[in-house]
C-alpha positions as CSV (number, residue, x, y, z in Angstrom):
1,M,52.9,56.5,126.8
2,M,51.2,58.3,129.5
3,G,49.9,56.4,132.2
4,R,46.4,56.9,133.7
5,L,44.8,55.4,136.8
6,N,42.6,52.4,136.2
7,R,38.9,52.6,138.2
8,D,37.2,50.4,136.2
9,Q,36.6,48.1,139.1
10,G,38.0,48.2,142.2
11,Q,39.4,45.6,144.1
12,F,36.8,43.1,146.0
13,L,40.0,42.4,148.8
14,Y,42.6,44.6,149.6
15,C,45.7,43.2,151.9
16,F,46.7,46.1,154.3
17,D,48.7,45.9,157.2
18,L,49.1,49.0,159.4
19,D,52.5,48.9,160.6
20,E,53.7,49.4,157.4
21,V,52.5,52.1,156.8
22,V,53.7,54.0,160.1
23,P,57.1,55.5,159.5
24,E,60.0,54.3,161.7
25,D,61.0,57.5,162.7
26,H,57.4,58.7,163.5
27,L,57.3,59.8,167.2
28,V,54.5,57.6,167.9
29,R,56.8,54.5,167.6
30,A,59.3,55.9,169.9
31,I,56.6,56.8,172.2
32,A,54.7,53.0,172.3
33,A,58.4,51.5,172.6
34,V,58.4,53.2,176.1
35,L,54.6,53.3,177.3
36,D,53.1,50.1,178.9
37,L,49.4,50.6,179.9
38,S,48.6,46.8,180.9
39,W,48.5,47.4,184.0
40,V,45.4,49.7,183.9
41,Y,42.9,47.0,183.2
42,A,44.2,45.5,186.7
43,E,43.9,49.2,188.3
44,L,40.3,50.2,187.2
45,A,38.7,46.9,187.2
46,P,37.1,47.9,191.0
47,Y,35.0,50.4,188.9
48,Y,33.3,48.8,186.8
49,S,30.8,46.0,186.8
50,R,30.8,42.9,186.0
51,F,27.7,42.6,184.8
52,G,25.9,44.6,181.5
53,R,27.3,45.9,178.8
54,P,31.0,46.2,177.9
55,S,32.4,49.9,178.5
56,L,34.6,51.4,175.8
57,D,38.6,50.4,176.4
58,P,40.0,52.6,178.9
59,V,43.3,52.4,177.4
60,L,41.7,53.2,173.9
61,M,40.8,56.4,175.9
62,I,44.0,57.2,177.7
63,R,46.2,56.5,174.6
64,M,43.5,58.6,172.4
65,L,44.2,61.5,175.2
66,I,48.2,61.0,175.2
67,V,47.8,61.6,171.5
68,G,45.5,64.9,171.9
69,Y,48.5,66.0,174.4
70,V,51.9,65.0,172.8
71,F,50.7,66.5,169.1
72,A,48.8,70.0,170.6
73,I,45.1,68.7,169.8
74,R,43.3,70.8,172.0
75,S,39.9,69.5,171.2
76,E,38.4,66.5,171.8
77,R,35.9,66.8,168.8
78,A,39.4,67.2,167.1
79,L,41.3,64.5,168.4
80,C,38.5,62.1,167.3
81,R,38.3,63.5,164.0
82,D,42.3,63.1,163.3
83,V,42.5,59.8,165.0
84,R,39.6,58.6,162.2
85,V,41.7,60.2,159.6
86,N,45.5,59.8,160.6
87,L,46.8,55.9,160.1
88,A,49.7,56.8,162.8
89,Y,47.2,58.1,165.4
90,R,45.1,54.9,164.8
91,W,48.3,52.3,164.8
92,F,49.1,53.9,168.5
93,C,45.7,53.6,169.8
94,G,45.6,49.8,168.5
95,L,42.8,50.5,166.0
96,S,42.1,48.7,162.4
97,L,41.1,50.8,160.0
98,E,37.4,49.4,160.6
99,D,37.2,50.1,164.2
100,K,34.5,52.8,165.0
101,I,36.2,55.9,167.0
102,P,34.4,56.7,170.4
103,D,32.3,59.5,170.5
104,H,33.6,63.0,171.7
105,S,31.2,63.2,174.8
106,A,32.6,59.8,175.9
107,F,35.8,61.6,177.2
108,S,33.9,63.5,179.6
109,R,31.9,61.2,181.1
110,V,34.7,59.2,181.8
111,R,37.0,61.7,183.3
112,N,34.4,62.9,185.8
113,E,33.4,59.8,186.7
114,R,35.5,56.7,186.6
115,F,38.8,57.8,186.4
116,R,38.5,60.7,188.7
117,D,37.1,58.3,191.4
118,S,40.1,55.8,190.7
119,D,42.7,58.7,190.0
120,I,43.8,56.8,187.1
121,F,45.8,60.1,185.5
122,R,47.9,60.4,188.6
123,R,49.2,56.6,188.2
124,V,49.6,56.9,184.7
125,F,51.7,60.1,185.4
126,E,53.9,57.8,188.0
127,R,54.7,55.1,185.6
128,V,55.7,57.7,183.2
129,V,58.4,58.7,185.8
130,C,59.4,55.2,186.9
131,A,59.7,54.4,183.1
132,C,62.3,57.7,183.4
133,M,64.3,56.3,186.4
134,A,64.7,52.9,185.2
135,A,65.9,54.6,181.4
136,G,68.5,56.3,184.0
137,L,67.2,59.8,183.2
138,V,66.3,61.1,187.0
139,G,69.4,61.9,188.7
140,G,67.9,62.5,192.1
141,K,70.3,64.7,194.0
142,G,69.5,68.4,192.3
143,Y,65.2,69.5,192.1
144,A,64.0,72.7,190.7
145,V,60.5,74.0,191.8
146,D,58.3,76.6,189.4
147,A,55.4,77.8,188.6
148,S,53.4,79.3,185.2
149,L,50.4,81.0,185.0
150,I,47.7,79.6,182.5
151,E,44.7,81.9,181.5
152,A,41.5,79.8,182.9
153,D,38.1,79.4,180.7
154,A,36.7,82.9,182.8
155,N,35.3,86.0,181.3
156,K,36.2,89.2,183.3
157,S,33.0,90.9,181.7
158,R,30.9,88.1,183.6
159,S,32.9,88.7,186.9
160,V,31.5,90.3,190.3
161,P,34.0,91.9,192.6
162,G,35.2,89.7,195.6
163,T,33.6,92.2,198.1
164,E,29.9,91.1,196.7
165,W,31.1,86.9,196.7
166,D,29.7,85.1,199.0
167,A,30.3,81.1,198.5
168,R,27.4,80.6,200.9
169,N,24.6,81.7,198.2
170,I,25.9,78.4,195.7
171,D,23.3,76.0,196.1
172,P,25.4,72.7,195.7
173,E,22.6,71.1,194.4
174,A,22.4,73.1,191.0
175,A,25.9,74.4,191.0
176,S,28.0,73.4,188.2
177,R,31.2,71.1,188.5
178,A,33.4,73.7,188.3
179,A,31.3,75.5,191.5
180,K,31.3,72.0,193.6
181,D,34.9,71.6,192.9
182,Y,35.3,75.1,194.4
183,L,33.4,74.7,197.3
184,A,35.2,71.6,198.2
185,T,39.0,73.2,198.1
186,L,37.5,76.2,199.9
187,D,39.4,74.7,203.2
188,D,42.5,73.4,200.7
189,A,45.9,75.0,201.3
190,A,46.2,75.2,197.6
191,Y,43.1,77.6,197.2
192,G,40.7,79.1,199.6
193,A,43.3,78.8,202.6
194,A,46.1,79.9,201.2
195,S,45.2,83.7,201.4
196,P,42.5,85.2,203.4
197,V,42.7,88.7,201.0
198,T,39.8,88.7,199.0
199,P,40.5,88.6,195.2
200,K,39.6,91.4,193.1
201,F,37.1,90.0,191.0
202,I,35.7,86.3,191.1
203,S,33.9,84.5,187.7
204,P,30.6,82.8,188.7
205,S,31.6,80.3,186.1
206,D,35.1,79.3,187.5
207,P,35.0,80.8,191.3
208,A,38.4,79.1,192.1
209,A,40.1,81.4,189.2
210,Q,42.4,83.8,190.9
211,W,42.4,87.5,188.9
212,T,45.7,88.2,188.8
213,G,47.9,90.6,187.4
214,A,51.2,89.1,187.6
215,M,52.2,89.0,184.1
216,K,52.2,93.1,184.6
217,S,49.9,93.4,181.5
218,A,45.8,93.2,181.3
219,A,44.9,91.4,184.4
220,F,43.3,87.8,183.7
221,F,42.0,85.0,185.8
222,A,44.4,82.1,186.2
223,Y,45.6,78.7,187.5
224,A,49.1,78.2,188.5
225,D,50.7,75.1,186.8
226,N,53.3,74.0,189.6
227,Y,56.4,71.5,188.3
228,L,59.1,70.0,190.3
229,I,61.7,68.6,188.1
230,D,64.7,66.8,188.1
231,V,67.7,69.0,186.6
232,K,69.6,66.2,185.5
233,F,67.5,65.9,182.0
234,G,64.7,68.0,182.9
235,I,62.4,65.0,183.8
236,I,58.8,66.5,185.8
237,L,58.7,64.5,188.8
238,D,55.8,66.0,190.0
239,V,52.9,68.8,189.2
240,E,50.6,70.8,191.3
241,A,47.8,73.0,190.2
242,S,47.0,75.9,192.7
243,R,45.6,79.4,192.8
244,A,47.9,81.9,191.2
245,I,49.6,83.5,194.0
246,R,52.4,83.0,195.5
247,Q,51.4,81.4,198.8
248,A,49.5,78.8,197.0
249,E,52.8,78.0,195.3
250,V,54.7,77.9,198.1
251,G,52.4,75.3,199.7
252,A,52.4,73.1,196.4
253,S,56.2,73.1,196.3
254,R,55.9,71.5,199.6
255,T,53.1,69.0,198.4
256,M,55.2,68.2,195.6
257,I,58.4,67.6,197.5
258,E,56.6,65.2,200.3
259,R,54.7,63.3,197.4
260,T,57.6,62.2,195.4
261,E,59.9,61.3,198.3
262,A,56.5,58.8,199.4
263,T,56.3,57.8,196.1
264,F,59.0,57.2,194.3
265,G,61.5,57.3,197.5
266,I,63.6,59.7,196.8
267,K,64.6,62.9,198.0
268,P,66.7,65.7,196.6
269,E,70.1,67.1,197.9
270,W,69.5,70.6,197.2
271,L,66.8,72.6,195.8
272,A,66.7,75.2,193.1
273,A,63.8,77.7,192.8
274,D,63.3,81.8,192.2
275,T,62.7,84.5,195.1
276,A,59.2,83.8,195.4
277,Y,60.4,80.8,197.2
278,G,62.9,82.9,199.4
279,S,60.4,83.3,202.4
280,A,61.7,82.4,205.9
281,P,59.2,79.9,207.2
282,N,59.8,77.3,203.6
283,L,63.9,78.1,203.9
284,D,63.0,77.1,207.3
285,W,60.9,74.0,206.5
286,L,63.6,73.2,203.6
287,V,66.8,73.4,205.7
288,N,65.9,72.2,209.5
289,T,62.8,69.6,208.5
290,K,63.5,67.9,205.1
291,D,67.5,68.8,205.3
292,I,67.6,70.0,201.5
293,A,70.2,72.3,200.8
294,P,67.9,75.7,199.5
295,Y,69.5,77.0,196.3
296,I,67.1,80.2,196.9
297,P,67.2,83.8,197.0
298,V,66.3,85.3,200.3
299,I,63.4,87.8,200.1
300,D,65.6,90.6,202.7
301,K,63.8,93.4,202.6
302,S,66.1,94.7,205.6
303,Q,68.5,96.9,203.2
304,R,68.1,100.8,203.7
305,E,68.2,103.0,201.1
306,D,68.3,106.2,203.0
307,G,72.3,105.8,203.9
308,T,71.9,104.8,207.6
309,F,73.2,100.9,208.1
310,S,71.2,98.3,207.3
311,R,71.2,95.1,209.5
312,Q,73.7,93.2,207.8
313,D,76.1,95.9,209.1
314,F,75.6,94.6,212.7
315,V,77.1,91.2,214.0
316,Y,74.9,88.6,216.0
317,D,76.3,86.4,218.4
318,A,74.6,82.9,218.7
319,E,75.7,82.4,221.9
320,R,74.8,85.7,223.6
321,D,71.7,85.4,221.7
322,A,72.7,89.4,221.0
323,Y,73.9,92.1,218.3
324,T,76.9,94.2,218.3
325,C,76.4,97.7,216.5
326,P,79.4,99.3,214.0
327,A,80.3,101.5,217.4
328,G,80.8,98.0,219.2
329,K,77.2,98.3,221.3
330,T,75.4,95.4,222.7
331,F,71.8,94.9,221.5
332,T,69.6,92.4,223.7
333,T,66.0,91.2,223.8
334,T,63.7,89.6,225.7
335,G,63.3,87.3,223.4
336,H,59.2,87.6,222.7
337,V,58.2,86.6,219.8
338,N,55.7,89.4,217.9
339,A,52.9,88.5,215.6
340,D,55.1,89.0,213.0
341,N,57.7,86.6,214.2
342,G,59.9,88.4,214.7
343,I,62.5,88.8,217.7
344,R,62.8,92.7,218.8
345,Y,66.7,93.5,219.7
346,I,66.6,97.2,221.5
347,A,69.9,99.3,222.3
348,S,70.0,101.2,225.3
349,V,68.5,104.8,224.5
350,S,71.1,106.8,226.8
351,I,74.1,104.8,224.4
352,C,72.6,105.4,221.2
353,R,72.1,109.2,222.6
354,A,76.1,110.0,223.1
355,C,76.9,107.3,220.1
356,P,79.3,109.5,217.5
357,L,77.2,107.1,214.8
358,K,73.9,108.0,215.7
359,P,73.2,110.4,212.3
360,N,74.1,107.0,210.8
361,C,72.0,104.8,212.4
362,C,69.1,105.8,213.9
363,P,68.6,109.6,213.3
364,N,65.1,109.9,213.9
365,M,64.4,107.2,216.5
366,P,66.0,107.5,220.0
367,S,67.2,104.0,220.1
368,R,68.2,101.4,217.2
369,R,66.5,98.1,217.3
370,I,67.2,95.0,214.9
371,V,64.2,92.8,213.9
372,R,65.3,89.2,213.5
373,D,63.0,86.6,211.9
374,V,62.7,83.3,214.3
375,H,63.4,81.2,211.3
376,E,66.4,84.1,210.5
377,A,69.0,80.7,210.6
378,A,67.4,79.5,208.2
379,R,67.6,82.7,206.1
380,D,71.6,82.8,207.0
381,V,72.3,79.0,205.4
382,A,70.9,80.1,202.0
383,R,72.7,83.5,201.9
384,T,75.7,81.1,202.6
385,L,75.1,78.9,199.7
386,A,74.2,82.0,197.4
387,K,77.9,82.5,197.1
388,T,79.1,79.2,196.0
389,K,80.0,77.8,192.8
390,A,77.2,75.0,193.2
391,Y,74.8,77.9,193.5
392,E,75.4,79.7,190.5
393,L,75.0,76.0,188.6
394,S,71.7,76.0,190.1
395,R,70.9,79.2,188.5
396,H,71.8,77.8,185.1
397,L,69.9,74.5,186.4
398,R,67.0,75.9,187.2
399,K,65.8,77.1,183.5
400,K,65.0,74.0,182.4
401,V,62.1,74.3,184.5
402,E,61.3,77.7,182.8
403,M,61.8,76.2,179.5
404,L,59.4,73.2,180.1
405,F,56.7,76.1,180.7
406,A,58.0,77.5,177.4
407,H,57.2,74.1,175.4
408,L,53.6,73.6,176.8
409,K,52.9,77.0,176.4
410,R,54.3,77.1,172.5
411,I,54.2,73.8,170.8
412,L,51.7,71.8,172.9
413,R,49.7,74.4,173.1
414,L,48.4,74.9,176.5
415,D,48.2,78.9,177.2
416,R,44.7,78.5,178.1
417,L,42.5,76.2,179.5
418,R,39.5,74.7,177.8
419,L,38.2,72.6,181.7
420,R,37.3,75.1,184.6
421,G,37.5,74.1,188.3
422,P,40.6,72.7,190.4
423,N,40.0,69.3,188.6
424,G,39.5,70.5,185.2
425,A,43.3,72.4,185.7
426,Q,44.5,69.4,187.7
427,F,43.7,66.9,184.6
428,E,45.0,69.3,181.7
429,F,48.7,69.8,184.1
430,T,48.7,66.2,184.7
431,F,48.7,65.1,181.0
432,A,50.4,67.7,179.7
433,A,53.5,66.3,182.5
434,I,52.4,63.1,180.8
435,A,52.9,64.3,177.2
436,Q,56.2,66.2,177.8
437,N,57.9,63.0,180.3
438,L,56.8,60.9,177.2
439,R,58.2,63.0,174.6
440,R,61.5,63.6,176.3
441,L,61.7,59.8,177.5
442,A,61.1,58.9,173.7
443,K,64.0,60.8,172.4
444,L,66.6,60.0,175.3
445,T,66.0,56.1,175.1
446,A,65.5,56.4,171.2
447,R,68.9,58.1,171.0
448,A,71.6,57.9,173.4
449,P,72.3,60.7,175.5
450,P,76.1,62.1,174.4
451,R,78.9,61.2,176.7
452,R,81.0,63.8,178.1
453,V,84.4,63.4,177.3
454,S,87.0,64.5,180.1
455,A,89.6,66.2,178.8
456,C,93.2,64.6,178.6
457,V,95.8,66.7,180.2
458,S,99.8,65.8,179.2
């Protein structure tokens, strides 16, 4: 006999357990097992009044934001809608079937008021990193650093030429939140002070966004998302937003290394990065200031393409502070450091004129000169490390940070920002890093990583 659902009379009482309907293998269960937010109340207590109407639960707001970034829900309106209908999301947020969902506008208010003042999102990120360290997912020996461009919420058609832009024309009282953030970061090394070069275009809606054509396609406004990761399991140790230019990205890498050491008490033995981080001052900072081995390609433009001798064909003697040319002659210097941080070693005109190798050395100059950077010793350290097997291994391990950026854009769908200004970019990058670390932590702790079995040789 064919059965039919009886809808004649509904039940007056229902027995329903939300915990029973969430699958055991659902990602929210694995994340809930490793995420502890009980400390948030004490952290935020000084920012709430002791009197008045109760506010929305801050832990509820943070849990909902985590759901949004873990499951790539890019709109807060969509996030509220999905939490309303998804039982697994309700369970993770600690909501019952009858509990109301906060309005989407509440996220904007708390993000720009109490949460910003308390820097609670940075605290959440640091707690997640500490959980990864406690789980043994952070080796602490090797780091990798890189940056990826994320398109800003700015329109080229509404931009103005950089030569016509004057920050003094912005009224701080009537300016938008993004413009106020821009004014606050004009002297910041990650933004206004990163480079004296005037951008080609500036967006009035988000003046801190950098006009860039670095992707070798149509130029666009963007921010740089900087990651510092531990290469053992690809855990993100720090995240920083900056202008999308090389100087700002290098400065962000220093900020993250120092902040990681101050926060977690760990410093790497070596750092892997691409050529953008291979400038002489940065290598000198790593080698002599931080005592970190730089597995980084050196930015070196001394190689000549016209067939004449390059600088590498000349031998430097550190004791005498002099160069020896292929003909065996010595170059000396006065020791004066020029504006480009270079020390010039100049050969005698009479010796060069009589030298049989002059056509292969300096055919168009009276004598040969060698420019040596004041940080050349650190560059030599990086060149020596580049010949080791450990360097080749670091090239492979460095790809983990590039994989995180691919995951960020393809899976978490953060290829374009929805918030404006440096603070908006920092918020989105920080929460995306929290989501990536939580996913990695939940995956590796729910199922232990495979052990390496050493081969037995009889």
